[in-house]
N, CA and C atoms as a LAMMPS dump frame, in Angstrom:
ITEM: TIMESTEP
0
ITEM: NUMBER OF ATOMS
378
ITEM: BOX BOUNDS ff ff ff
-5.0000000000000000e+02 5.0000000000000000e+02
-5.0000000000000000e+02 5.0000000000000000e+02
-5.0000000000000000e+02 5.0000000000000000e+02
ITEM: ATOMS id mol type element x y z
1 1 1 N -139.278 -23.853 75.502
2 1 2 C -138.203 -23.283 76.594
3 1 3 C -137.223 -22.51 76.145
4 2 1 N -136.94 -21.456 77.455
5 2 2 C -136.316 -20.39 77.04
6 2 3 C -134.843 -20.887 77.56
7 3 1 N -133.82 -20.657 76.761
8 3 2 C -132.738 -20.994 77.038
9 3 3 C -131.761 -20.103 78.25
10 4 1 N -131.04 -20.4 79.279
11 4 2 C -130.619 -19.355 79.987
12 4 3 C -128.843 -19.24 79.789
13 5 1 N -128.222 -18.24 80.457
14 5 2 C -127.084 -18.588 80.412
15 5 3 C -126.2 -19.446 81.079
16 6 1 N -126.74 -20.699 81.831
17 6 2 C -126.128 -21.484 82.434
18 6 3 C -126.176 -22.72 81.702
19 7 1 N -127.248 -22.781 80.674
20 7 2 C -127.43 -23.986 79.679
21 7 3 C -126.714 -23.382 78.444
22 8 1 N -126.314 -22.145 77.993
23 8 2 C -125.863 -21.94 76.901
24 8 3 C -124.78 -20.604 77.038
25 9 1 N -123.785 -20.815 77.567
26 9 2 C -122.824 -19.623 77.456
27 9 3 C -122.184 -19.221 76.172
28 10 1 N -121.505 -18.455 76.415
29 10 2 C -121.187 -17.456 75.132
30 10 3 C -119.601 -18.51 74.793
31 11 1 N -118.956 -18.996 75.741
32 11 2 C -117.981 -19.876 75.248
33 11 3 C -118.133 -21.21 74.437
34 12 1 N -119.692 -21.532 74.226
35 12 2 C -120.01 -22.708 73.511
36 12 3 C -119.784 -22.156 72.353
37 13 1 N -119.71 -20.852 71.715
38 13 2 C -119.737 -20.559 70.583
39 13 3 C -118.615 -21.516 69.566
40 14 1 N -117.69 -21.488 70.173
41 14 2 C -116.204 -22.005 69.708
42 14 3 C -116.641 -23.427 68.945
43 15 1 N -118.054 -24.024 69.648
44 15 2 C -118.04 -25.39 69.29
45 15 3 C -118.934 -25.603 67.709
46 16 1 N -119.322 -24.093 67.454
47 16 2 C -120.061 -23.666 66.448
48 16 3 C -119.697 -22.782 64.984
49 17 1 N -118.31 -22.755 65.538
50 17 2 C -117.405 -21.93 64.385
51 17 3 C -117.241 -22.61 63.345
52 18 1 N -116.502 -22.166 62.37
53 18 2 C -115.93 -22.932 61.519
54 18 3 C -114.598 -23.086 61.661
55 19 1 N -113.974 -24.422 61.336
56 19 2 C -112.689 -24.894 61.305
57 19 3 C -111.827 -24.755 59.818
58 20 1 N -110.803 -24.504 59.425
59 20 2 C -109.592 -24.035 58.793
60 20 3 C -110.16 -25.5 57.266
61 21 1 N -110.38 -26.19 57.673
62 21 2 C -110.683 -27.329 56.79
63 21 3 C -112.169 -27.043 56.217
64 22 1 N -112.928 -26.681 56.813
65 22 2 C -114.438 -25.969 56.337
66 22 3 C -114.352 -25.02 55.393
67 23 1 N -113.515 -24.07 55.746
68 23 2 C -113.309 -22.905 55.34
69 23 3 C -113.048 -23.195 53.816
70 24 1 N -111.793 -23.892 53.774
71 24 2 C -111.251 -24.249 52.363
72 24 3 C -112.517 -25.03 51.519
73 25 1 N -113.282 -26.179 52.177
74 25 2 C -114.253 -26.725 51.597
75 25 3 C -115.154 -25.394 50.841
76 26 1 N -115.63 -24.706 51.707
77 26 2 C -116.662 -23.636 51.18
78 26 3 C -116.162 -22.879 50.177
79 27 1 N -114.435 -22.762 50.415
80 27 2 C -114.386 -21.556 49.324
81 27 3 C -114.031 -22.464 48.008
82 28 1 N -113.735 -23.808 47.989
83 28 2 C -113.856 -24.583 46.745
84 28 3 C -115.157 -24.851 46.046
85 29 1 N -116.053 -24.728 46.726
86 29 2 C -117.533 -25.181 46.419
87 29 3 C -118.192 -23.984 46.029
88 30 1 N -117.793 -22.624 46.859
89 30 2 C -118.113 -21.061 46.262
90 30 3 C -117.805 -20.938 44.76
91 31 1 N -116.328 -21.201 44.729
92 31 2 C -116.168 -21.17 43.083
93 31 3 C -116.929 -22.106 42.125
94 32 1 N -117.044 -23.042 42.695
95 32 2 C -118.134 -23.807 41.739
96 32 3 C -119.605 -23.244 41.362
97 33 1 N -119.901 -23.072 42.693
98 33 2 C -121.153 -22.309 42.964
99 33 3 C -121.346 -20.646 41.697
100 34 1 N -120.175 -20.094 41.852
101 34 2 C -120.35 -18.999 41.144
102 34 3 C -120.393 -19.254 39.543
103 35 1 N -119.931 -20.203 39.217
104 35 2 C -119.277 -20.821 37.899
105 35 3 C -121.063 -21.289 37.417
106 36 1 N -121.828 -21.622 38.051
107 36 2 C -122.791 -22.289 37.925
108 36 3 C -123.644 -20.874 38.409
109 37 1 N -123.907 -19.71 38.902
110 37 2 C -124.252 -18.705 39.374
111 37 3 C -124.219 -18.022 37.868
112 38 1 N -122.916 -17.701 37.017
113 38 2 C -122.796 -16.958 36.241
114 38 3 C -123.575 -17.736 34.896
115 39 1 N -123.269 -18.854 34.906
116 39 2 C -124.083 -19.482 33.729
117 39 3 C -125.699 -19.27 34.01
118 40 1 N -126.516 -19.232 34.75
119 40 2 C -127.634 -19.285 35.2
120 40 3 C -127.864 -17.868 34.649
121 41 1 N -126.792 -16.953 35.583
122 41 2 C -127.427 -15.25 35.08
123 41 3 C -127.281 -15.247 33.638
124 42 1 N -126.449 -15.963 32.886
125 42 2 C -126.153 -15.769 31.609
126 42 3 C -127.532 -16.264 30.736
127 43 1 N -128.023 -17.279 31.278
128 43 2 C -129.227 -18.053 30.394
129 43 3 C -130.464 -17.328 30.637
130 44 1 N -130.405 -16.385 32.003
131 44 2 C -131.721 -15.605 32.018
132 44 3 C -131.489 -14.227 31.172
133 45 1 N -130.493 -13.918 30.931
134 45 2 C -130.061 -12.887 30.261
135 45 3 C -130.277 -13.312 28.734
136 46 1 N -129.776 -13.777 28.269
137 46 2 C -130.34 -14.44 27.117
138 46 3 C -131.666 -14.709 26.663
139 47 1 N -132.335 -15.417 27.778
140 47 2 C -133.602 -15.486 27.524
141 47 3 C -134.749 -14.404 27.301
142 48 1 N -134.482 -13.266 28.392
143 48 2 C -135.188 -12.479 28.371
144 48 3 C -134.643 -11.279 27.282
145 49 1 N -133.631 -11.186 27.13
146 49 2 C -133.193 -10.372 25.757
147 49 3 C -133.814 -11.037 24.68
148 50 1 N -133.909 -12.789 24.286
149 50 2 C -134.394 -13.057 23.047
150 50 3 C -135.911 -13.098 23.201
151 51 1 N -136.81 -12.661 24.278
152 51 2 C -138.082 -12.499 24.511
153 51 3 C -138.576 -11.082 24.033
154 52 1 N -137.648 -10.32 24.33
155 52 2 C -137.704 -8.713 24.017
156 52 3 C -137.912 -8.487 22.197
157 53 1 N -136.517 -9.393 21.751
158 53 2 C -136.484 -9.158 20.379
159 53 3 C -137.692 -9.531 19.903
160 54 1 N -138.251 -10.816 19.936
161 54 2 C -139.247 -11.639 19.412
162 54 3 C -140.479 -10.491 19.618
163 55 1 N -140.569 -9.686 20.831
164 55 2 C -141.671 -8.53 20.558
165 55 3 C -141.537 -7.824 19.831
166 56 1 N -140.325 -7.027 19.76
167 56 2 C -139.708 -6.239 18.893
168 56 3 C -140.316 -6.468 17.504
169 57 1 N -139.927 -7.841 16.97
170 57 2 C -139.939 -8.175 15.84
171 57 3 C -141.353 -7.906 15.243
172 58 1 N -142.224 -8.967 16.228
173 58 2 C -143.782 -9.333 15.973
174 58 3 C -143.948 -7.436 15.883
175 59 1 N -143.783 -6.853 16.782
176 59 2 C -144.437 -5.416 16.469
177 59 3 C -143.972 -4.742 15.359
178 60 1 N -143.12 -5.126 14.882
179 60 2 C -142.412 -4.355 13.374
180 60 3 C -143.201 -5.029 12.468
181 61 1 N -143.145 -6.451 12.493
182 61 2 C -143.987 -7.029 11.262
183 61 3 C -145.598 -6.183 11.42
184 62 1 N -146.175 -6.191 12.625
185 62 2 C -147.712 -5.637 12.355
186 62 3 C -147.7 -4.103 12.145
187 63 1 N -146.289 -3.509 12.551
188 63 2 C -146.443 -2.172 11.944
189 63 3 C -146.283 -2.065 10.305
190 64 1 N -145.593 -2.818 9.893
191 64 2 C -145.418 -2.693 8.605
192 64 3 C -146.719 -3.058 7.685
193 65 1 N -147.431 -3.89 8.35
194 65 2 C -148.747 -4.325 7.896
195 65 3 C -150.027 -3.149 8.098
196 66 1 N -149.224 -1.587 8.457
197 66 2 C -150.163 -0.278 8.944
198 66 3 C -150.957 -0.435 10.226
199 67 1 N -150.435 -1.501 11.108
200 67 2 C -151.457 -1.411 12.382
201 67 3 C -150.288 -0.638 13.323
202 68 1 N -151.26 0.572 14.031
203 68 2 C -150.942 1.559 14.905
204 68 3 C -149.867 0.655 15.712
205 69 1 N -148.629 1.584 15.974
206 69 2 C -147.828 1.211 17.152
207 69 3 C -148.21 0.635 18.186
208 70 1 N -148.778 1.238 19.411
209 70 2 C -149.921 1.15 20.348
210 70 3 C -150.267 -0.573 20.128
211 71 1 N -151.307 -0.767 19.283
212 71 2 C -151.808 -1.833 19.043
213 71 3 C -150.789 -2.695 18.757
214 72 1 N -149.943 -2.736 18.121
215 72 2 C -148.806 -3.999 17.334
216 72 3 C -148.259 -4.151 18.482
217 73 1 N -147.688 -3.504 19.338
218 73 2 C -147.161 -3.431 20.547
219 73 3 C -148.266 -4.803 21.57
220 74 1 N -149.378 -4.51 21.829
221 74 2 C -150.026 -5.308 22.789
222 74 3 C -150.17 -6.409 22.398
223 75 1 N -150.728 -6.444 20.693
224 75 2 C -150.957 -7.778 20.332
225 75 3 C -149.546 -8.441 20.041
226 76 1 N -148.358 -7.708 20.271
227 76 2 C -147.134 -8.712 19.921
228 76 3 C -146.693 -9.19 21.208
229 77 1 N -147.039 -8.025 22.695
230 77 2 C -146.935 -9.264 23.528
231 77 3 C -147.73 -10.222 23.837
232 78 1 N -149.005 -10.379 23.614
233 78 2 C -150.018 -11.336 23.61
234 78 3 C -149.446 -12.529 23.041
235 79 1 N -149.183 -12.322 21.623
236 79 2 C -148.576 -13.341 20.573
237 79 3 C -147.475 -14.135 21.388
238 80 1 N -146.106 -13.209 21.888
239 80 2 C -145.083 -13.725 21.695
240 80 3 C -144.976 -14.447 23.175
241 81 1 N -145.733 -14.243 24.049
242 81 2 C -145.625 -15.115 25.338
243 81 3 C -146.153 -16.529 25.218
244 82 1 N -146.937 -17.038 24.589
245 82 2 C -146.872 -18.529 24.301
246 82 3 C -146.015 -19.093 23.135
247 83 1 N -145.666 -18.276 22.41
248 83 2 C -145.031 -18.332 21.349
249 83 3 C -143.467 -18.298 21.909
250 84 1 N -142.888 -17.803 22.784
251 84 2 C -141.625 -17.977 23.131
252 84 3 C -141.48 -19.24 23.95
253 85 1 N -142.637 -19.883 24.681
254 85 2 C -142.211 -20.852 25.342
255 85 3 C -141.811 -22.047 24.162
256 86 1 N -142.679 -22.256 23.122
257 86 2 C -142.085 -23.028 22.169
258 86 3 C -140.964 -23.089 21.473
259 87 1 N -140.78 -21.531 21.007
260 87 2 C -139.644 -21.107 20.258
261 87 3 C -138.442 -21.569 20.793
262 88 1 N -138.526 -20.816 22.189
263 88 2 C -137.287 -20.653 23
264 88 3 C -137.337 -21.993 23.954
265 89 1 N -138.022 -23.078 23.825
266 89 2 C -138.125 -24.077 24.902
267 89 3 C -136.845 -24.631 25.56
268 90 1 N -135.709 -24.869 24.913
269 90 2 C -134.486 -25.443 25.532
270 90 3 C -133.91 -24.363 26.49
271 91 1 N -134.033 -23.075 25.93
272 91 2 C -133.506 -22.143 26.649
273 91 3 C -133.937 -21.946 27.918
274 92 1 N -135.545 -22.21 27.826
275 92 2 C -136.387 -21.967 29.08
276 92 3 C -136.086 -22.878 30.156
277 93 1 N -135.58 -23.805 29.545
278 93 2 C -135.533 -25.626 30.556
279 93 3 C -134.405 -25.043 30.998
280 94 1 N -133.206 -24.795 30.548
281 94 2 C -131.991 -24.569 31.075
282 94 3 C -131.868 -23.595 32.282
283 95 1 N -132.611 -22.401 32.234
284 95 2 C -132.939 -21.354 33.087
285 95 3 C -133.948 -22.143 34.199
286 96 1 N -134.777 -22.593 34.093
287 96 2 C -135.859 -23.384 35.101
288 96 3 C -135.048 -24.352 35.706
289 97 1 N -133.775 -25.218 35.21
290 97 2 C -133.268 -26.258 35.659
291 97 3 C -131.924 -25.522 36.665
292 98 1 N -131.262 -24.572 36.123
293 98 2 C -130.658 -23.562 37.06
294 98 3 C -130.892 -23.545 37.959
295 99 1 N -132.32 -22.558 37.956
296 99 2 C -133.144 -22.128 38.984
297 99 3 C -133.667 -23.162 40.136
298 100 1 N -133.645 -24.231 39.809
299 100 2 C -133.823 -25.45 40.617
300 100 3 C -132.671 -26.075 41.522
301 101 1 N -131.612 -25.899 41.016
302 101 2 C -130.569 -26.322 41.338
303 101 3 C -129.804 -25.199 42.02
304 102 1 N -130.07 -23.804 42.076
305 102 2 C -129.799 -22.828 42.569
306 102 3 C -130.463 -22.845 43.997
307 103 1 N -131.774 -23.108 43.761
308 103 2 C -132.87 -23.097 44.946
309 103 3 C -132.541 -24.171 45.936
310 104 1 N -131.989 -25.686 45.425
311 104 2 C -131.619 -26.73 46.16
312 104 3 C -130.201 -26.363 46.968
313 105 1 N -129.471 -25.806 46.201
314 105 2 C -128.046 -25.418 47.015
315 105 3 C -128.239 -24.559 47.967
316 106 1 N -129.355 -23.011 47.921
317 106 2 C -129.689 -22.283 49.111
318 106 3 C -130.509 -23.129 50.188
319 107 1 N -131.042 -23.89 49.768
320 107 2 C -131.803 -24.874 50.971
321 107 3 C -130.715 -25.786 51.629
322 108 1 N -130.122 -26.214 50.847
323 108 2 C -128.998 -27.277 51.605
324 108 3 C -127.967 -26.084 52.644
325 109 1 N -127.708 -25.16 52.158
326 109 2 C -126.865 -24.136 52.815
327 109 3 C -127.448 -23.286 53.921
328 110 1 N -128.701 -23.419 53.82
329 110 2 C -129.662 -22.784 55.078
330 110 3 C -129.66 -23.976 56.285
331 111 1 N -129.932 -25.469 55.489
332 111 2 C -129.939 -26.48 56.881
333 111 3 C -128.372 -26.707 57.059
334 112 1 N -127.508 -26.501 56.73
335 112 2 C -126.527 -26.681 57.254
336 112 3 C -126.229 -25.427 58.298
337 113 1 N -126.519 -24.326 57.891
338 113 2 C -126.614 -22.997 59.147
339 113 3 C -126.93 -23.065 60.292
340 114 1 N -128.26 -23.595 60.11
341 114 2 C -129.249 -23.932 61.005
342 114 3 C -128.928 -25.021 62.044
343 115 1 N -128.436 -26.307 60.887
344 115 2 C -127.541 -27.147 62.136
345 115 3 C -126.341 -26.627 63.193
346 116 1 N -125.789 -25.758 62.231
347 116 2 C -124.629 -25.389 62.918
348 116 3 C -124.994 -24.401 63.997
349 117 1 N -126.017 -23.812 63.971
350 117 2 C -126.691 -22.615 64.982
351 117 3 C -127.233 -23.445 66.172
352 118 1 N -127.685 -24.724 65.856
353 118 2 C -128.421 -25.627 66.892
354 118 3 C -126.87 -26.494 67.623
355 119 1 N -126.044 -26.295 67.289
356 119 2 C -124.795 -26.756 67.745
357 119 3 C -124.417 -28.125 66.99
358 120 1 N -125.033 -28.565 65.886
359 120 2 C -124.897 -29.917 65.632
360 120 3 C -123.718 -29.955 64.455
361 121 1 N -123.016 -30.682 64.174
362 121 2 C -121.731 -30.756 63.084
363 121 3 C -122.526 -31.375 62.07
364 122 1 N -122.142 -31.412 61.029
365 122 2 C -122.587 -32.009 59.87
366 122 3 C -122.089 -33.262 60.018
367 123 1 N -122.56 -34.435 59.11
368 123 2 C -122.171 -35.427 59.627
369 123 3 C -120.984 -35.883 58.421
370 124 1 N -121.012 -35.007 57.174
371 124 2 C -119.723 -35.408 56.784
372 124 3 C -118.44 -34.32 56.683
373 125 1 N -118.644 -33.501 57.915
374 125 2 C -117.579 -32.925 57.986
375 125 3 C -116.977 -33.39 59.369
376 126 1 N -117.659 -34.29 60.077
377 126 2 C -117.348 -34.78 61.487
378 126 3 C -116.616 -35.769 61.483
Protein backbone atom coordinates (compact mmCIF):
# COMPACT_ATOMS: atom_id res chain seq x y z
CA UNK A 1 0.00 0.00 0.00
CA UNK A 2 1.31 3.41 -0.91
CA UNK A 3 1.81 5.89 1.92
CA UNK A 4 0.38 9.36 1.50
CA UNK A 5 1.46 12.66 2.96
CA UNK A 6 -1.41 12.43 5.48
CA UNK A 7 -0.11 9.16 6.94
CA UNK A 8 3.56 10.06 6.80
CA UNK A 9 4.10 13.81 7.17
CA UNK A 10 7.63 15.22 6.98
CA UNK A 11 7.42 16.19 10.67
CA UNK A 12 7.55 12.52 11.65
CA UNK A 13 11.21 12.34 10.72
CA UNK A 14 11.97 13.72 14.19
CA UNK A 15 10.90 10.33 15.60
CA UNK A 16 13.48 8.62 13.43
CA UNK A 17 16.46 10.81 14.22
CA UNK A 18 19.26 9.73 16.48
CA UNK A 19 19.35 11.20 19.93
CA UNK A 20 22.56 12.43 21.63
CA UNK A 21 22.87 9.26 23.70
CA UNK A 22 22.57 7.16 20.55
CA UNK A 23 25.32 9.14 18.86
CA UNK A 24 27.69 8.63 21.81
CA UNK A 25 26.98 4.89 21.81
CA UNK A 26 27.64 4.71 18.07
CA UNK A 27 30.90 6.65 18.42
CA UNK A 28 32.09 4.33 21.20
CA UNK A 29 31.15 1.20 19.26
CA UNK A 30 32.66 2.77 16.14
CA UNK A 31 36.10 3.03 17.73
CA UNK A 32 35.92 -0.64 18.77
CA UNK A 33 34.80 -1.58 15.27
CA UNK A 34 37.70 0.38 13.79
CA UNK A 35 40.11 -1.62 15.95
CA UNK A 36 38.57 -4.86 14.73
CA UNK A 37 38.56 -3.52 11.18
CA UNK A 38 42.26 -2.67 11.34
CA UNK A 39 43.03 -6.14 12.75
CA UNK A 40 41.06 -7.73 9.92
CA UNK A 41 42.86 -5.58 7.35
CA UNK A 42 46.20 -6.52 8.87
CA UNK A 43 45.34 -10.22 8.83
CA UNK A 44 44.17 -10.08 5.21
CA UNK A 45 47.34 -8.24 4.20
CA UNK A 46 49.55 -10.74 6.05
CA UNK A 47 47.76 -13.71 4.49
CA UNK A 48 48.02 -12.22 1.01
CA UNK A 49 51.71 -11.36 1.38
CA UNK A 50 52.44 -14.80 2.83
CA UNK A 51 50.76 -16.55 -0.09
CA UNK A 52 52.60 -14.40 -2.65
CA UNK A 53 55.89 -15.04 -0.86
CA UNK A 54 55.23 -18.76 -0.97
CA UNK A 55 54.48 -18.59 -4.71
CA UNK A 56 57.74 -16.72 -5.29
CA UNK A 57 59.72 -19.17 -3.14
CA UNK A 58 58.35 -22.25 -4.89
CA UNK A 59 58.90 -20.63 -8.30
CA UNK A 60 62.49 -19.76 -7.33
CA UNK A 61 63.14 -23.35 -6.24
CA UNK A 62 61.77 -24.64 -9.53
CA UNK A 63 63.87 -22.17 -11.52
CA UNK A 64 66.96 -23.36 -9.64
CA UNK A 65 66.07 -26.82 -10.95
CA UNK A 66 66.29 -25.38 -14.50
CA UNK A 67 62.52 -25.13 -15.05
CA UNK A 68 61.55 -22.20 -17.34
CA UNK A 69 60.26 -19.16 -15.44
CA UNK A 70 56.72 -19.15 -16.84
CA UNK A 71 56.26 -22.87 -16.22
CA UNK A 72 57.75 -22.51 -12.73
CA UNK A 73 55.34 -19.68 -11.93
CA UNK A 74 52.33 -21.64 -13.21
CA UNK A 75 53.29 -24.77 -11.30
CA UNK A 76 54.01 -22.80 -8.13
CA UNK A 77 50.58 -21.14 -8.23
CA UNK A 78 48.88 -24.53 -8.56
CA UNK A 79 51.03 -26.08 -5.82
CA UNK A 80 50.76 -23.15 -3.39
CA UNK A 81 46.95 -22.90 -3.49
CA UNK A 82 46.27 -26.04 -1.41
CA UNK A 83 49.61 -25.89 0.39
CA UNK A 84 48.87 -22.42 1.78
CA UNK A 85 45.60 -23.71 3.26
CA UNK A 86 47.65 -26.11 5.36
CA UNK A 87 50.69 -23.96 6.09
CA UNK A 88 48.81 -20.75 6.88
CA UNK A 89 45.75 -22.40 8.44
CA UNK A 90 45.78 -20.33 11.63
CA UNK A 91 46.04 -17.04 9.73
CA UNK A 92 43.35 -18.15 7.28
CA UNK A 93 41.01 -18.98 10.17
CA UNK A 94 41.64 -15.55 11.74
CA UNK A 95 40.74 -13.91 8.43
CA UNK A 96 37.60 -16.03 8.08
CA UNK A 97 36.50 -15.29 11.66
CA UNK A 98 37.18 -11.57 11.20
CA UNK A 99 35.19 -11.47 7.98
CA UNK A 100 32.30 -13.35 9.60
CA UNK A 101 32.27 -10.94 12.56
CA UNK A 102 32.40 -7.96 10.21
CA UNK A 103 29.50 -9.39 8.20
CA UNK A 104 27.46 -9.92 11.36
CA UNK A 105 28.14 -6.33 12.48
CA UNK A 106 27.11 -4.99 9.08
CA UNK A 107 23.94 -7.10 9.10
CA UNK A 108 23.01 -5.93 12.61
CA UNK A 109 23.67 -2.30 11.68
CA UNK A 110 21.60 -2.68 8.51
CA UNK A 111 18.68 -4.17 10.47
CA UNK A 112 18.95 -1.33 12.98
CA UNK A 113 18.83 1.27 10.21
CA UNK A 114 15.88 -0.44 8.54
CA UNK A 115 14.05 -0.48 11.88
CA UNK A 116 14.73 3.25 12.28
CA UNK A 117 13.41 3.89 8.78
CA UNK A 118 10.24 1.98 9.65
CA UNK A 119 9.86 4.22 12.67
CA UNK A 120 10.67 1.60 15.28
CA UNK A 121 13.09 2.25 18.13
CA UNK A 122 15.58 -0.41 19.05
CA UNK A 123 14.57 -2.26 22.23
CA UNK A 124 17.93 -1.61 23.91
CA UNK A 125 17.86 2.14 23.15
CA UNK A 126 14.30 2.81 24.29
